[in-house]
SETIDREN-212100 format. One record per residue (C-alpha): residue in three letters; x, y, z. Coordinates in nm, 2 decimals. Example, Ala and Ser with C-alpha at 12.3 -4.5 7.8 and 13.67 -1.06 7.14 Angstrom:
BEGIN
+---------+--------+--------+--------+
| residuo |      x |      y |      z |
+---------+--------+--------+--------+
|     ALA |   1.23 |  -0.45 |   0.78 |
|     SER |   1.37 |  -0.11 |   0.71 |
+---------+--------+--------+--------+
//
This chain:
BEGIN
+---------+--------+--------+--------+
| residuo |      x |      y |      z |
+---------+--------+--------+--------+
|     MET |  -2.04 |  -0.67 |  -0.99 |
|     ALA |  -1.84 |  -0.69 |  -0.67 |
|     VAL |  -1.54 |  -0.47 |  -0.61 |
|     ILE |  -1.20 |  -0.55 |  -0.46 |
|     ILE |  -1.06 |  -0.24 |  -0.29 |
|     CYS |  -0.69 |  -0.24 |  -0.22 |
|     VAL |  -0.57 |   0.04 |   0.01 |
|     VAL |  -0.21 |   0.09 |  -0.10 |
|     GLY |   0.10 |   0.31 |  -0.08 |
|     ASP |   0.48 |   0.30 |  -0.10 |
|     LYS |   0.53 |   0.46 |   0.24 |
|     GLY |   0.40 |   0.38 |   0.59 |
|     GLY |   0.21 |   0.62 |   0.81 |
|     ILE |   0.02 |   0.79 |   0.54 |
|     GLY |  -0.33 |   0.70 |   0.66 |
|     LYS |  -0.40 |   0.37 |   0.48 |
|     SER |  -0.53 |   0.18 |   0.79 |
|     THR |  -0.73 |   0.49 |   0.91 |
|     TRP |  -0.91 |   0.51 |   0.57 |
|     ALA |  -0.96 |   0.13 |   0.57 |
|     ARG |  -1.10 |   0.14 |   0.92 |
|     GLY |  -1.34 |   0.42 |   0.82 |
|     MET |  -1.45 |   0.23 |   0.51 |
|     ALA |  -1.50 |  -0.09 |   0.71 |
|     ASP |  -1.71 |   0.11 |   0.97 |
|     VAL |  -1.93 |   0.25 |   0.69 |
|     CYS |  -1.99 |  -0.10 |   0.55 |
|     ARG |  -2.07 |  -0.25 |   0.89 |
|     ARG |  -2.29 |   0.04 |   1.00 |
|     HIS |  -2.50 |   0.04 |   0.68 |
|     GLN |  -2.51 |  -0.34 |   0.66 |
|     ILE |  -2.33 |  -0.33 |   0.33 |
|     LYS |  -2.20 |  -0.68 |   0.25 |
|     ALA |  -1.82 |  -0.65 |   0.28 |
|     ALA |  -1.54 |  -0.89 |   0.35 |
|     LEU |  -1.24 |  -0.75 |   0.54 |
|     PHE |  -0.88 |  -0.85 |   0.50 |
|     ASP |  -0.57 |  -0.71 |   0.67 |
|     ALA |  -0.25 |  -0.79 |   0.47 |
|     ASP |  -0.01 |  -0.62 |   0.73 |
|     TRP |   0.10 |  -0.90 |   0.96 |
|     ILE |   0.31 |  -0.67 |   1.17 |
|     SER |   0.08 |  -0.37 |   1.23 |
|     ARG |  -0.26 |  -0.56 |   1.19 |
|     SER |  -0.45 |  -0.23 |   1.25 |
|     LEU |  -0.77 |  -0.34 |   1.07 |
|     PHE |  -0.76 |  -0.69 |   1.22 |
|     LYS |  -0.73 |  -0.56 |   1.58 |
|     VAL |  -1.04 |  -0.35 |   1.55 |
|     PHE |  -1.27 |  -0.58 |   1.34 |
|     CYS |  -1.16 |  -0.93 |   1.42 |
|     LEU |  -1.42 |  -1.17 |   1.57 |
|     LYS |  -1.39 |  -1.23 |   1.94 |
|     SER |  -1.55 |  -1.48 |   2.18 |
|     LYS |  -1.79 |  -1.38 |   2.45 |
|     ASP |  -1.50 |  -1.36 |   2.70 |
|     GLY |  -1.31 |  -1.11 |   2.47 |
|     ALA |  -1.06 |  -1.36 |   2.33 |
|     VAL |  -0.97 |  -1.33 |   1.97 |
|     VAL |  -1.11 |  -1.61 |   1.76 |
|     PRO |  -0.83 |  -1.82 |   1.60 |
|     LEU |  -0.73 |  -1.70 |   1.25 |
|     ASN |  -0.86 |  -2.02 |   1.09 |
|     ARG |  -1.20 |  -1.95 |   1.22 |
|     GLN |  -1.23 |  -1.58 |   1.13 |
|     ASP |  -1.50 |  -1.50 |   0.88 |
|     PRO |  -1.42 |  -1.19 |   0.68 |
|     ARG |  -1.79 |  -1.12 |   0.62 |
|     ALA |  -1.84 |  -1.07 |   0.99 |
|     GLY |  -1.49 |  -1.02 |   1.12 |
|     CYS |  -1.15 |  -0.98 |   0.95 |
|     ILE |  -0.89 |  -1.21 |   0.80 |
|     LEU |  -0.53 |  -1.14 |   0.89 |
|     TYR |  -0.26 |  -1.25 |   0.65 |
|     ASP |   0.10 |  -1.16 |   0.55 |
|     ILE |   0.12 |  -1.03 |   0.19 |
|     HIS |   0.50 |  -1.10 |   0.20 |
|     ASN |   0.48 |  -1.47 |   0.29 |
|     ARG |   0.29 |  -1.75 |   0.11 |
|     ASP |   0.31 |  -1.96 |   0.42 |
|     LEU |   0.12 |  -1.69 |   0.61 |
|     GLY |  -0.16 |  -1.65 |   0.36 |
|     ARG |  -0.02 |  -1.43 |   0.08 |
|     ASP |  -0.27 |  -1.59 |  -0.16 |
|     PHE |  -0.56 |  -1.44 |   0.03 |
|     LEU |  -0.53 |  -1.14 |  -0.20 |
|     LEU |  -0.64 |  -1.35 |  -0.49 |
|     ASN |  -0.85 |  -1.61 |  -0.31 |
|     SER |  -1.05 |  -1.34 |  -0.14 |
|     MET |  -1.23 |  -1.28 |  -0.47 |
|     GLY |  -1.40 |  -1.61 |  -0.42 |
|     VAL |  -1.58 |  -1.51 |  -0.10 |
|     PRO |  -1.95 |  -1.56 |  -0.17 |
|     GLY |  -2.23 |  -1.31 |  -0.10 |
|     VAL |  -2.04 |  -0.99 |  -0.07 |
|     ASP |  -2.03 |  -0.66 |  -0.27 |
|     ILE |  -1.70 |  -0.53 |  -0.13 |
|     ILE |  -1.37 |  -0.70 |  -0.07 |
|     LEU |  -1.15 |  -0.47 |   0.13 |
|     HIS |  -0.77 |  -0.52 |   0.17 |
|     ASP |  -0.56 |  -0.30 |   0.40 |
|     MET |  -0.21 |  -0.34 |   0.26 |
|     PRO |   0.13 |  -0.25 |   0.41 |
|     ALA |   0.38 |  -0.01 |   0.26 |
|     GLY |   0.56 |  -0.13 |  -0.06 |
|     PHE |   0.26 |  -0.25 |  -0.26 |
|     ARG |   0.45 |  -0.26 |  -0.59 |
|     ALA |   0.67 |  -0.54 |  -0.48 |
|     ASP |   0.38 |  -0.72 |  -0.31 |
|     PHE |   0.18 |  -0.73 |  -0.63 |
|     SER |   0.49 |  -0.86 |  -0.82 |
|     ARG |   0.52 |  -1.14 |  -0.57 |
|     VAL |   0.15 |  -1.23 |  -0.57 |
|     MET |   0.14 |  -1.24 |  -0.95 |
|     GLY |   0.48 |  -1.39 |  -1.00 |
|     ILE |   0.58 |  -1.11 |  -1.24 |
|     SER |   0.90 |  -0.91 |  -1.17 |
|     GLN |   0.80 |  -0.60 |  -1.36 |
|     HIS |   0.58 |  -0.39 |  -1.12 |
|     GLU |   0.36 |  -0.22 |  -1.37 |
|     GLN |   0.29 |  -0.54 |  -1.56 |
|     ALA |   0.21 |  -0.72 |  -1.24 |
|     LEU |  -0.05 |  -0.46 |  -1.15 |
|     GLN |  -0.20 |  -0.47 |  -1.49 |
|     GLU |  -0.22 |  -0.85 |  -1.48 |
|     PHE |  -0.38 |  -0.83 |  -1.13 |
|     VAL |  -0.64 |  -0.60 |  -1.28 |
|     ALA |  -0.69 |  -0.83 |  -1.58 |
|     SER |  -0.73 |  -1.13 |  -1.35 |
|     CYS |  -1.00 |  -0.94 |  -1.14 |
|     ARG |  -1.19 |  -0.86 |  -1.45 |
|     SER |  -1.17 |  -1.21 |  -1.59 |
|     ILE |  -1.39 |  -1.32 |  -1.30 |
|     SER |  -1.62 |  -1.02 |  -1.30 |
|     ILE |  -1.46 |  -0.84 |  -1.01 |
|     ARG |  -1.40 |  -0.47 |  -1.04 |
|     PRO |  -1.06 |  -0.35 |  -0.90 |
|     VAL |  -1.02 |  -0.03 |  -0.71 |
|     PHE |  -0.70 |   0.12 |  -0.57 |
|     VAL |  -0.71 |   0.37 |  -0.29 |
|     THR |  -0.39 |   0.56 |  -0.21 |
|     PRO |  -0.38 |   0.82 |   0.07 |
|     LEU |  -0.18 |   1.13 |   0.02 |
|     THR |   0.03 |   1.34 |   0.26 |
|     PRO |   0.24 |   1.65 |   0.17 |
|     HIS |   0.54 |   1.42 |   0.10 |
|     TRP |   0.62 |   1.42 |  -0.28 |
|     ALA |   0.69 |   1.05 |  -0.29 |
|     GLY |   0.32 |   0.97 |  -0.24 |
|     HIS |   0.22 |   1.22 |  -0.51 |
|     GLN |   0.44 |   1.03 |  -0.76 |
|     THR |   0.30 |   0.70 |  -0.64 |
|     ALA |  -0.06 |   0.82 |  -0.71 |
|     ALA |   0.03 |   0.95 |  -1.06 |
|     TRP |   0.23 |   0.64 |  -1.15 |
|     LEU |  -0.06 |   0.42 |  -1.03 |
|     ALA |  -0.32 |   0.61 |  -1.23 |
|     GLU |  -0.11 |   0.60 |  -1.54 |
|     ALA |  -0.05 |   0.23 |  -1.50 |
|     VAL |  -0.40 |   0.10 |  -1.45 |
|     SER |  -0.67 |   0.37 |  -1.45 |
|     GLN |  -0.79 |   0.27 |  -1.80 |
|     THR |  -0.91 |  -0.07 |  -1.66 |
|     ALA |  -0.93 |   0.00 |  -1.29 |
|     THR |  -1.05 |   0.28 |  -1.06 |
|     VAL |  -0.77 |   0.48 |  -0.88 |
|     ILE |  -0.87 |   0.71 |  -0.59 |
|     ALA |  -0.62 |   0.94 |  -0.42 |
|     VAL |  -0.73 |   1.04 |  -0.07 |
|     ARG |  -0.59 |   1.36 |   0.06 |
|     ASN |  -0.51 |   1.32 |   0.43 |
|     GLU |  -0.65 |   1.63 |   0.60 |
|     GLN |  -0.46 |   1.55 |   0.92 |
|     TYR |  -0.23 |   1.79 |   0.73 |
|     SER |  -0.34 |   2.15 |   0.66 |
|     ASP |  -0.46 |   2.25 |   0.31 |
|     ASP |  -0.16 |   2.47 |   0.24 |
|     GLN |   0.07 |   2.18 |   0.29 |
|     PHE |  -0.06 |   2.02 |  -0.03 |
|     ALA |   0.06 |   2.31 |  -0.25 |
|     LEU |   0.33 |   2.07 |  -0.39 |
|     TRP |   0.06 |   1.82 |  -0.49 |
|     ARG |  -0.16 |   2.08 |  -0.66 |
|     ASN |   0.13 |   2.24 |  -0.85 |
|     GLY |   0.28 |   1.91 |  -0.95 |
|     ASP |   0.16 |   1.55 |  -0.98 |
|     GLN |  -0.21 |   1.63 |  -0.93 |
|     ALA |  -0.25 |   1.73 |  -1.29 |
|     ARG |  -0.07 |   1.42 |  -1.41 |
|     PHE |  -0.29 |   1.21 |  -1.18 |
|     LEU |  -0.62 |   1.36 |  -1.30 |
|     LYS |  -0.52 |   1.35 |  -1.66 |
|     ALA |  -0.46 |   0.98 |  -1.63 |
|     GLY |  -0.81 |   0.93 |  -1.51 |
|     GLY |  -0.76 |   0.93 |  -1.13 |
|     LEU |  -1.02 |   1.05 |  -0.88 |
|     GLU |  -0.95 |   1.26 |  -0.57 |
|     ILE |  -1.13 |   1.29 |  -0.24 |
|     ALA |  -1.02 |   1.38 |   0.11 |
|     MET |  -1.01 |   1.20 |   0.45 |
|     PRO |  -1.10 |   1.43 |   0.74 |
|     GLY |  -0.85 |   1.50 |   1.02 |
|     LEU |  -0.92 |   1.36 |   1.37 |
|     ASP |  -0.78 |   1.50 |   1.69 |
|     THR |  -0.45 |   1.31 |   1.76 |
|     GLN |  -0.52 |   1.22 |   2.12 |
|     THR |  -0.87 |   1.10 |   2.03 |
|     TYR |  -0.73 |   0.89 |   1.76 |
|     LEU |  -0.47 |   0.74 |   1.99 |
|     THR |  -0.73 |   0.66 |   2.25 |
|     CYS |  -0.94 |   0.48 |   1.98 |
|     ASP |  -0.63 |   0.30 |   1.86 |
|     THR |  -0.52 |   0.19 |   2.21 |
|     HIS |  -0.85 |   0.04 |   2.29 |
|     ALA |  -0.93 |  -0.09 |   1.94 |
|     VAL |  -1.24 |   0.12 |   1.92 |
|     ARG |  -1.45 |   0.11 |   1.61 |
|     PHE |  -1.53 |   0.47 |   1.50 |
|     ASN |  -1.88 |   0.36 |   1.42 |
|     THR |  -1.95 |   0.25 |   1.78 |
|     ALA |  -1.73 |   0.50 |   1.97 |
|     GLY |  -2.04 |   0.64 |   2.14 |
|     GLU |  -2.08 |   0.31 |   2.33 |
|     HIS |  -1.72 |   0.27 |   2.45 |
|     PRO |  -1.64 |   0.34 |   2.81 |
|     ALA |  -1.28 |   0.43 |   2.74 |
|     LEU |  -1.38 |   0.74 |   2.56 |
|     SER |  -1.48 |   1.07 |   2.71 |
|     LEU |  -1.79 |   1.25 |   2.58 |
|     ALA |  -1.56 |   1.50 |   2.40 |
|     ASP |  -1.38 |   1.21 |   2.23 |
|     LYS |  -1.71 |   1.05 |   2.13 |
|     LEU |  -1.84 |   1.37 |   1.98 |
|     ARG |  -1.52 |   1.42 |   1.78 |
|     VAL |  -1.54 |   1.07 |   1.64 |
|     GLY |  -1.90 |   1.12 |   1.55 |
|     SER |  -1.81 |   1.44 |   1.37 |
|     TRP |  -1.53 |   1.25 |   1.19 |
|     MET |  -1.76 |   0.97 |   1.07 |
|     ARG |  -2.01 |   1.22 |   0.93 |
|     ARG |  -1.74 |   1.40 |   0.74 |
|     PHE |  -1.58 |   1.07 |   0.63 |
|     GLU |  -1.91 |   0.96 |   0.48 |
|     ALA |  -1.96 |   1.29 |   0.31 |
|     GLU |  -1.62 |   1.26 |   0.14 |
|     LEU |  -1.73 |   0.92 |   0.00 |
|     GLN |  -2.03 |   1.06 |  -0.18 |
|     PRO |  -1.86 |   1.16 |  -0.51 |
|     VAL |  -1.71 |   0.81 |  -0.55 |
|     ARG |  -1.99 |   0.60 |  -0.39 |
|     ASP |  -2.07 |   0.41 |  -0.71 |
|     PHE |  -1.70 |   0.33 |  -0.78 |
|     LEU |  -1.68 |   0.18 |  -0.42 |
|     ALA |  -2.00 |  -0.02 |  -0.45 |
|     LEU |  -2.17 |   0.20 |  -0.18 |
|     LYS |  -2.51 |   0.25 |  -0.35 |
|     GLU |  -2.67 |   0.17 |  -0.02 |
|     LEU |  -2.49 |   0.46 |   0.15 |
|     PRO |  -2.74 |   0.74 |   0.24 |
|     GLU |  -2.68 |   1.06 |   0.05 |
|     ALA |  -2.63 |   1.24 |   0.37 |
|     GLY |  -2.47 |   1.03 |   0.64 |
|     PRO |  -2.67 |   1.04 |   0.96 |
|     THR |  -2.51 |   1.13 |   1.29 |
|     PRO |  -2.40 |   0.83 |   1.49 |
|     ASP |  -2.64 |   0.79 |   1.79 |
|     LEU |  -2.46 |   0.92 |   2.09 |
|     GLU |  -2.77 |   1.05 |   2.26 |
|     SER |  -2.81 |   0.78 |   2.52 |
|     ASP |  -2.44 |   0.79 |   2.62 |
|     ALA |  -2.42 |   1.17 |   2.61 |
|     GLY |  -2.72 |   1.18 |   2.85 |
|     LYS |  -2.54 |   0.96 |   3.09 |
|     GLN |  -2.23 |   1.17 |   3.09 |
|     LYS |  -2.39 |   1.52 |   3.11 |
|     GLU |  -2.43 |   1.51 |   3.48 |
|     ALA |  -2.07 |   1.40 |   3.53 |
|     VAL |  -1.92 |   1.69 |   3.33 |
|     VAL |  -1.74 |   1.93 |   3.56 |
|     GLN |  -1.86 |   2.29 |   3.49 |
+---------+--------+--------+--------+
//
């Protein structure tokens, strides 16, 4: 059974696109059959990194993007800009994973997509619709120390975890002690409702910004000339840790082909080229 993974949150800047990019990299690296969709027309973070490009580096027009090899960009807020891709994506043939990176404000988005004003009912009907065509729904919601995200995770688990998988991803860009409010508050409510919790490793801020500026895939960072050797090694470390965090939920995410211990991205050839250029 294929899964549709919606990376969601009520707030922006919590790590949705970073997690989606990491997940997409894992799929592409291990040749897991996945279709990629970016619902954030403004930020388009997933699309910028995974879209198909021509040999001269130009982005292939949107109507010629193949989500199984590249990424589809659409606007979840606007039917004329592809809002129905969220539902229509479940008809993409030959894939095990359908991944949607969604913008902030997902509750209203699902209400618009389903045509149901009540948010909880809209989500439940989305889940029921998925299951009616043998698609397993998964919601991934990153967490920061901000209390609003904690309440979002708990609400989501209580709304749909009986019929869908809900995974909270603790963003370790923040220190462990900053999540005391989560551990002493909504975490118990979230877990009691059936939610699952993992973490997303932190990545050096400047390294992340360099990757973002040059639209570097984490998986192929070792081949990119814009990154220093230090950046490449930090990204390689991040990918190993990211894969390790997926292990407890691999079956829920349709990642059965993911090796139990994620191998190190091959940086050997590039590192060898750069060793002589390092100033001692």
